[in-house]
C-alpha positions as CSV (number, residue, x, y, z in Angstrom):
1,X,0.2,-0.1,-0.1
2,X,1.1,3.4,-1.0
3,X,1.2,6.1,1.0
4,X,1.9,10.5,1.0
5,X,3.3,9.8,4.5
6,X,4.3,7.3,7.2
7,X,5.6,8.6,10.4
8,X,7.0,4.8,11.4
9,X,8.2,3.3,15.0
10,X,7.1,6.4,17.7
11,X,5.5,5.8,20.3
12,X,1.4,7.1,20.0
13,X,-0.4,9.0,22.2
14,X,-3.8,9.1,20.3
15,X,-5.4,12.2,22.3
16,X,-8.2,10.4,23.9
17,X,-5.4,9.6,27.2
18,X,-5.0,5.7,26.6
19,X,-1.8,4.3,27.9
20,X,1.2,5.1,24.6
21,X,1.8,2.5,22.6
22,X,4.7,1.9,19.5
23,X,2.4,2.2,16.1
24,X,2.8,3.5,12.5
25,X,1.1,6.3,11.3
26,X,0.4,6.8,7.4
27,X,-2.1,9.5,6.1
28,X,-3.5,10.0,3.0
29,X,-5.0,12.6,1.1
30,X,-4.7,14.8,4.4
31,X,-6.4,12.5,6.1
32,X,-5.0,9.4,8.8
33,X,-5.4,6.6,6.3
34,X,-4.0,3.2,8.8
35,X,-2.4,2.6,12.0
36,X,-0.2,0.1,13.5
37,X,2.7,-2.2,11.7
38,X,3.0,-0.2,8.1
39,X,6.7,-1.7,7.7
40,X,5.5,-3.6,4.8
41,X,3.7,-0.3,2.8
42,X,6.0,2.6,1.0
43,X,5.3,5.9,0.9
44,X,6.3,9.5,-0.6
45,X,7.5,10.4,2.4
46,X,9.3,8.6,5.2
47,X,10.2,9.9,9.3
48,X,11.5,7.2,12.0
49,X,10.0,8.5,15.2
50,X,11.7,6.0,17.1
51,X,12.0,7.8,20.5
52,X,9.6,10.2,20.1
53,X,6.1,10.7,21.0
54,X,3.4,11.0,18.2
55,X,0.1,13.4,18.4
56,X,-2.5,15.1,17.4
57,X,-1.6,18.4,16.7
58,X,-1.9,20.6,19.9
59,X,-5.3,23.2,19.8
60,X,-4.8,26.4,21.1
61,X,-8.6,26.7,23.0
62,X,-7.5,30.3,24.1
63,X,-5.8,33.0,22.0
64,X,-6.1,36.5,20.3
65,X,-4.4,35.6,17.2
66,X,-7.6,36.8,14.7
67,X,-5.0,39.5,13.7
68,X,-1.7,37.4,12.7
69,X,-3.2,34.8,10.9
70,X,-2.6,37.8,8.2
71,X,0.0,39.9,9.6
72,X,2.1,36.8,10.5
73,X,1.0,34.0,8.4
74,X,4.0,31.4,9.2
75,X,2.8,31.6,13.3
76,X,6.0,30.8,14.5
77,X,5.2,30.6,18.0
78,X,2.6,28.3,17.5
79,X,4.3,25.9,15.0
80,X,6.8,26.0,17.0
81,X,4.7,24.5,19.9
82,X,2.9,22.0,17.5
83,X,-0.1,24.2,17.7
84,X,-2.2,23.0,14.6
85,X,-5.7,24.5,15.5
86,X,-6.7,27.6,17.3
87,X,-9.5,29.3,18.5
88,X,-10.0,33.0,18.4
89,X,-11.7,35.7,19.1
90,X,-11.5,34.7,23.1
91,X,-12.8,37.5,26.4
92,X,-15.7,39.4,24.3
93,X,-12.6,40.2,21.4
94,X,-13.4,39.4,17.8
95,X,-12.2,41.2,14.8
96,X,-16.0,40.9,13.5
97,X,-18.5,42.1,13.1
98,X,-17.0,46.2,13.9
99,X,-15.5,47.9,11.3
100,X,-13.6,51.0,12.2
101,X,-10.5,52.8,11.4
102,X,-9.9,54.1,15.3
103,X,-8.5,53.0,18.1
104,X,-11.4,50.6,19.6
105,X,-11.9,51.1,23.1
106,X,-9.4,48.5,25.5
107,X,-8.8,45.7,25.7
108,X,-10.3,46.0,21.5
109,X,-7.2,48.2,20.5
110,X,-4.5,44.2,21.0
111,X,-5.8,44.1,17.8
112,X,-4.2,47.5,16.4
113,X,-5.8,47.7,12.7
114,X,-8.1,44.7,12.4
115,X,-11.4,45.8,12.6
116,X,-12.0,45.3,8.9
117,X,-14.3,42.3,8.8
118,X,-18.4,43.3,8.4
119,X,-19.0,39.8,9.2
120,X,-17.6,35.9,9.9
121,X,-18.3,35.0,6.1
122,X,-15.9,38.3,5.6
123,X,-13.3,36.8,7.6
124,X,-13.5,33.3,6.5
125,X,-13.4,33.9,3.2
126,X,-10.3,36.1,4.2
127,X,-8.8,33.3,5.7
128,X,-9.2,30.6,3.4
129,X,-7.8,33.0,0.5
130,X,-4.9,33.7,2.7
131,X,-4.8,31.2,5.0
132,X,-2.3,30.4,7.6
133,X,0.2,27.7,8.9
134,X,-2.7,26.5,11.6
135,X,-6.7,26.2,11.1
136,X,-8.5,28.8,12.5
137,X,-11.4,28.5,14.4
138,X,-13.7,31.5,16.0
139,X,-16.1,33.1,18.6
140,X,-18.2,35.8,18.0
141,X,-16.9,38.7,20.7
142,X,-19.3,40.2,23.5
143,X,-17.3,43.2,23.9
144,X,-16.6,43.5,19.9
145,X,-20.6,43.4,19.7
146,X,-21.5,46.3,22.7
147,X,-18.4,48.7,20.4
148,X,-20.4,48.7,17.7
149,X,-24.4,47.8,19.2
150,X,-23.8,50.3,22.4
151,X,-24.3,53.9,21.9
152,X,-23.4,54.0,26.0
153,X,-20.9,51.3,27.0
154,X,-21.2,52.4,30.6
155,X,-24.4,51.6,31.2
156,X,-27.1,48.4,30.1
157,X,-28.1,48.5,26.7
158,X,-31.2,49.4,25.4
159,X,-34.3,46.7,23.9
160,X,-33.3,48.1,20.3
161,X,-29.0,47.4,20.9
162,X,-29.3,43.7,22.5
163,X,-31.7,43.4,19.5
164,X,-28.4,44.1,17.0
165,X,-26.9,42.4,18.8
166,X,-28.7,38.8,18.2
167,X,-29.1,39.5,15.3
168,X,-25.0,39.7,14.9
169,X,-24.8,36.7,17.3
170,X,-27.7,34.7,15.2
171,X,-25.6,35.4,12.0
172,X,-22.2,34.6,12.7
173,X,-23.1,31.2,14.2
174,X,-24.8,30.6,10.8
175,X,-21.7,31.5,9.0
176,X,-19.4,29.3,11.2
177,X,-18.9,31.2,14.0
178,X,-18.2,28.2,16.6
179,X,-19.9,30.3,20.5
180,X,-19.9,33.5,21.8
181,X,-17.4,34.5,24.6
182,X,-18.1,37.2,27.2
183,X,-15.4,39.4,28.5
184,X,-17.8,41.0,31.2
185,X,-14.5,41.9,33.5
186,X,-13.2,44.5,30.9
187,X,-14.6,48.0,31.0
188,X,-16.9,47.4,27.2
189,X,-19.1,44.6,28.7
190,X,-18.7,45.0,32.3
191,X,-21.9,47.2,32.6
192,X,-23.5,44.8,30.6
193,X,-25.7,42.4,33.4
194,X,-26.7,38.9,33.3
195,X,-29.9,39.1,31.2
196,X,-28.6,41.4,28.4
197,X,-26.4,38.6,27.6
198,X,-28.5,36.3,28.1
199,X,-30.6,37.6,25.7
200,X,-28.0,38.8,23.4
201,X,-27.4,35.0,22.4
202,X,-31.0,34.3,22.6
203,X,-29.5,32.2,18.8
204,X,-27.3,29.9,20.9
205,X,-30.5,28.6,22.6
206,X,-31.9,26.7,18.9
207,X,-28.5,27.3,17.3
208,X,-26.0,26.1,19.6
209,X,-22.6,26.6,20.6
210,X,-20.3,27.5,22.9
211,X,-20.4,30.0,25.5
212,X,-16.9,31.2,26.6
213,X,-16.5,33.7,29.7
214,X,-14.2,35.6,30.7
215,X,-15.4,36.3,33.8
216,X,-16.7,39.3,35.4
217,X,-14.4,38.9,39.1
218,X,-11.4,36.1,39.2
219,X,-10.3,38.3,42.3
220,X,-12.6,38.1,45.7
221,X,-15.7,37.5,43.9
222,X,-15.0,34.6,41.6
223,X,-17.5,32.3,43.5
224,X,-20.5,34.6,42.2
225,X,-19.1,35.0,39.2
226,X,-18.3,30.8,38.9
227,X,-22.3,31.4,39.2
228,X,-22.9,33.9,37.4
229,X,-21.6,32.0,33.9
230,X,-23.5,28.8,35.0
231,X,-26.7,30.3,34.7
232,X,-25.9,31.5,31.5
233,X,-24.4,28.5,30.0
234,X,-27.8,27.1,31.9
235,X,-30.4,29.3,30.0
236,X,-28.2,29.2,27.2
237,X,-28.8,25.5,27.1
238,X,-24.7,25.4,26.0
239,X,-21.8,24.1,26.5
240,X,-19.4,26.3,29.0
241,X,-16.1,26.9,29.2
242,X,-14.7,29.3,31.8
243,X,-11.5,30.6,30.4
244,X,-7.9,31.3,32.1
245,X,-10.0,29.9,35.4
246,X,-6.9,31.7,38.0
247,X,-7.7,32.8,41.7
248,X,-6.1,37.1,41.1
249,X,-4.8,38.8,44.6
250,X,-3.2,37.6,47.6
251,X,-5.8,37.3,49.8
252,X,-7.4,34.6,47.3
253,X,-4.2,32.5,46.9
254,X,-4.8,28.9,47.7
255,X,-8.9,29.3,47.3
256,X,-8.2,26.9,43.8
257,X,-9.6,24.2,45.9
258,X,-12.8,25.7,46.5
259,X,-13.3,27.1,43.6
260,X,-12.0,23.7,41.4
261,X,-14.8,22.5,44.6
262,X,-17.8,24.6,43.2
263,X,-17.0,24.0,39.0
264,X,-17.3,20.4,40.3
265,X,-20.5,20.6,41.5
266,X,-21.8,22.6,38.6
267,X,-20.8,20.1,36.0
268,X,-22.8,17.5,37.1
269,X,-26.1,19.1,35.5
270,X,-24.5,20.6,32.7
271,X,-21.6,21.2,30.4
272,X,-18.8,23.1,32.1
273,X,-15.1,22.9,31.5
274,X,-11.7,25.6,32.0
275,X,-8.7,26.3,30.0
276,X,-5.5,27.5,31.5
277,X,-2.5,28.9,30.7
278,X,0.7,27.0,33.3
279,X,1.8,30.9,34.4
280,X,1.5,32.1,37.7
281,X,1.3,35.7,35.9
282,X,-1.7,37.3,33.5
283,X,-1.5,39.6,31.2
284,X,-4.3,42.5,30.2
285,X,-4.8,45.8,29.9
286,X,-2.8,47.8,32.4
287,X,-5.2,49.2,34.7
288,X,-4.0,51.4,37.7
289,X,-6.7,49.6,40.2
290,X,-4.5,47.0,40.4
291,X,-0.5,47.9,41.5
292,X,-2.2,47.3,45.1
293,X,-2.9,43.6,44.4
294,X,0.8,42.5,43.5
295,X,4.5,43.7,44.5
296,X,5.2,43.0,40.4
297,X,4.2,44.3,37.1
298,X,6.3,44.1,33.8
299,X,5.0,46.5,30.6
300,X,4.1,45.0,27.3
301,X,3.3,48.0,26.0
302,X,2.3,51.5,26.4
303,X,1.2,54.2,23.9
304,X,2.3,57.1,25.6
305,X,5.9,55.8,27.0
306,X,6.2,52.9,24.1
307,X,10.2,53.1,26.1
308,X,8.3,51.4,29.0
309,X,7.6,48.4,27.4
310,X,10.1,45.8,29.0
311,X,10.3,47.5,32.0
312,X,9.4,46.6,35.4
313,X,6.5,49.5,37.3
314,X,8.2,49.7,40.3
315,X,11.6,50.4,38.6
316,X,10.3,53.1,36.7
317,X,8.8,53.9,40.2
318,X,11.6,54.5,41.9
319,X,13.5,56.3,38.8
320,X,11.1,58.5,37.9
321,X,10.2,59.6,41.7
322,X,6.8,59.1,41.4
323,X,4.1,56.2,43.0
324,X,3.6,52.9,41.3
325,X,0.0,53.8,41.1
326,X,0.5,57.7,39.5
327,X,3.4,55.9,36.9
328,X,0.9,53.2,36.6
329,X,-1.5,55.8,35.2
330,X,0.5,58.0,33.0
331,X,1.3,54.5,31.1
332,X,-2.2,54.4,29.9
333,X,-3.6,53.1,27.8
334,X,-0.8,50.5,27.6
335,X,-0.5,46.4,29.1
336,X,0.8,44.3,31.9
337,X,2.3,41.0,32.6
338,X,0.7,41.1,36.4
339,X,2.4,38.3,38.7
340,X,-0.4,37.9,41.0
341,X,-1.1,34.5,40.5
342,X,-0.3,31.4,43.5
343,X,2.0,28.4,41.9
344,X,0.1,25.9,43.8
345,X,-3.7,26.9,42.7
346,X,-2.1,27.0,38.9
347,X,-1.4,23.7,39.7
348,X,-4.3,22.4,40.9
349,X,-6.0,24.2,38.1
350,X,-3.6,22.6,35.6
351,X,-4.6,18.9,37.1
352,X,-8.8,19.2,37.1
353,X,-9.4,16.8,34.9
354,X,-12.1,18.8,32.4
355,X,-9.1,22.0,32.1
356,X,-8.1,22.3,28.5
357,X,-4.7,24.1,27.7
358,X,-5.0,27.7,26.1
359,X,-2.5,30.2,26.1
360,X,-3.8,33.0,25.6
361,X,-0.3,35.3,24.5
362,X,-1.7,39.0,23.1
363,X,0.6,39.0,19.8
364,X,0.3,42.6,19.2
365,X,2.3,43.1,22.2
366,X,6.1,44.9,22.6
367,X,7.2,42.4,25.5
368,X,4.6,39.5,25.5
369,X,4.1,36.9,28.2
370,X,6.1,34.1,27.5
371,X,3.0,31.6,27.5
372,X,2.6,33.1,23.5
373,X,5.9,31.1,22.6
374,X,5.6,28.7,25.6
375,X,2.5,27.4,26.8
376,X,2.6,23.8,25.5
377,X,5.9,22.1,25.6
378,X,6.0,23.9,29.2
379,X,2.8,21.7,30.3
380,X,4.6,18.2,28.9
381,X,8.1,19.6,30.1
382,X,8.0,20.9,33.5
383,X,4.7,20.3,34.5
384,X,4.6,16.7,33.0
385,X,8.2,15.5,33.1
386,X,9.9,17.1,35.7
387,X,7.0,17.8,38.2
388,X,4.6,14.8,37.6
389,X,1.7,16.6,38.0
390,X,0.0,14.3,35.5
391,X,1.4,11.4,32.8
392,X,2.1,12.3,29.5
393,X,-0.5,10.4,28.2
394,X,-3.3,12.7,29.9
395,X,-1.1,16.3,29.3
396,X,-1.8,15.5,25.3
397,X,-5.5,14.9,25.9
398,X,-6.0,18.4,27.8
399,X,-4.3,19.8,24.5
400,X,-5.6,17.9,21.9
401,X,-8.8,15.5,22.7
402,X,-11.0,17.2,25.4
403,X,-10.3,20.3,23.3
404,X,-11.8,18.9,19.9
405,X,-14.9,17.4,22.5
406,X,-15.4,20.4,24.3
407,X,-15.0,22.5,20.8
408,X,-16.8,20.0,18.6
409,X,-14.3,20.1,16.7
410,X,-15.4,16.9,14.6
411,X,-12.5,15.0,13.4
412,X,-9.4,16.5,15.0
413,X,-7.8,16.0,18.6
414,X,-7.1,12.1,18.8
415,X,-5.6,10.0,16.1
416,X,-7.7,7.6,14.2
417,X,-8.2,6.8,10.2
418,X,-10.3,8.8,8.6
419,X,-9.3,11.9,10.9
420,X,-7.8,14.8,9.6
421,X,-3.7,14.5,9.5
422,X,-3.1,17.3,11.6
423,X,0.0,15.7,13.8
424,X,2.4,16.4,16.3
425,X,5.9,15.0,16.5
426,X,8.4,15.5,19.5
427,X,10.8,14.5,21.8
428,X,9.7,13.6,25.9
429,X,13.0,13.8,27.2
430,X,13.8,17.0,25.5
431,X,10.5,18.8,25.2
432,X,10.8,22.3,27.1
433,X,9.6,26.3,27.1
434,X,12.7,28.4,26.7
435,X,10.6,31.8,26.2
436,X,10.7,34.0,29.9
437,X,9.8,37.5,31.2
438,X,12.3,38.8,30.3
439,X,13.0,37.4,27.0
440,X,10.3,36.2,25.9
441,X,10.6,35.5,22.1
442,X,12.5,32.3,23.0
443,X,11.2,29.9,20.4
444,X,11.2,26.3,22.3
445,X,12.6,23.4,21.8
446,X,11.8,19.8,21.4
447,X,9.4,19.7,19.0
448,X,10.6,17.8,16.0
449,X,7.3,17.3,13.2
450,X,4.4,19.1,12.7
451,X,1.4,18.5,10.2
452,X,-1.5,20.5,9.3
453,X,-3.9,18.1,6.9
454,X,-0.8,15.6,6.2
455,X,1.0,19.0,5.3
456,X,4.1,19.6,7.2
457,X,5.0,23.5,8.5
458,X,7.8,22.5,11.3
459,X,10.6,19.7,9.9
460,X,13.2,19.1,12.2
461,X,12.6,21.3,14.7
462,X,12.5,23.9,11.9
463,X,9.6,26.1,10.2
464,X,9.1,25.8,6.7
465,X,6.4,28.3,5.6
466,X,3.7,26.1,4.2
467,X,0.6,27.2,5.2
468,X,-2.2,24.5,5.3
469,X,-4.1,26.1,7.4
470,X,-8.1,25.8,7.2
471,X,-11.1,27.9,9.1
472,X,-12.4,25.2,11.2
473,X,-16.7,24.7,12.5
474,X,-18.1,22.5,15.0
475,X,-20.7,20.4,15.1
476,X,-22.7,22.2,18.3
477,X,-23.5,24.6,16.6
478,X,-26.5,23.4,14.7
479,X,-27.2,26.2,12.2
480,X,-27.2,25.7,8.7
481,X,-23.7,27.3,6.9
482,X,-24.4,29.3,3.8
483,X,-21.2,27.0,2.6
484,X,-19.2,24.2,3.7
485,X,-16.1,24.6,6.1
486,X,-14.0,22.9,8.6
487,X,-13.0,20.2,5.9
């Protein structure tokens, strides 16, 4: 039997969480065509994976790469980590359907220059015409909808404004969006009451999809925020994801066991899970009010003082002879990394069985959080291999099969015959992140080969510049799409 590609002698970790086994993988016409002993078969390309792990391509469940796929279609921060599919449009921020040349309110300004798509269809058509090295699935964002429809962002939406947002949600789902993301933590959406969100998302009751929530509060009122998120998901009857679950501020350190027990109980009555990045520092818009919640803050960008990028707020305060709060106000608008979490909480949340892996990197930051370049190898290397937080098979499941199931990404996330041949090959003994807070753009090591629909994007650890990515839809959306997507 002749195939396009055979990966021989690897340790097959299929994405289900099952124990690894030695097996060959054959690919034909972009699909997995055979598994097992294929020593008698031939192929145009044969890779010896002896001593290496062969897994489904990693799915980054939480990204802000919506515009990056067009600006930097080689997607080096993802390809070098073994990522083959990204979920974009998180935290209430999507590039559609807002069209503007003006700088939108923070945090929408992280997509600088990208607001030119009036619909999912327009975004999808551009991606089909100019694909990237990764597959893309998209959410429609609440903050983007409010910026498009709501006149007074500091107040609840009017009846007509809610109806405008509701119509946009329905159109987005019918055109290929996989769900809705909320961002009630952020100023453009913080004034939206729970009822507004439910009414805005009403089409999900009929059409399905995934509700992904950057919750209203990840600090003192986190339990109330988890309950609100669950109530919205239950009201809509849809699968619900808590974005980048964490406990913010020293007084909340150690509460993860409390919140995880809460999520576990809620998950008995609804499909509820979460994503997490493997770092004890967050990254978002610079907010002076947060200065008192942590001792170290790294500036990632500032419109008023560009030279502050890469500097620590406390150093700037000492240098300028001002308080940290005053300096933060001087740097707005801007972004920051907050060393605001507890490592024990990170480990507990990451180890929770229904926690997926998401990078939450912000590509537009002058000095990005190292999670943009290091998330997936850090989970596999530091947390699985070095710390023994969970077996390698379970780590892979979190970033493949679990993600595909929760987002309804058909024929992805598992190595099985007939599935799309998104495949990552890495060395379990050496895989590791190299990006740091002071040097955040360092590629990870240990990923050897990456394939998207059978086409290589990384060979022998070197990106090759191919762009086989496809627009991906979700089986959880019941809408009849305008055109067939997600092949």
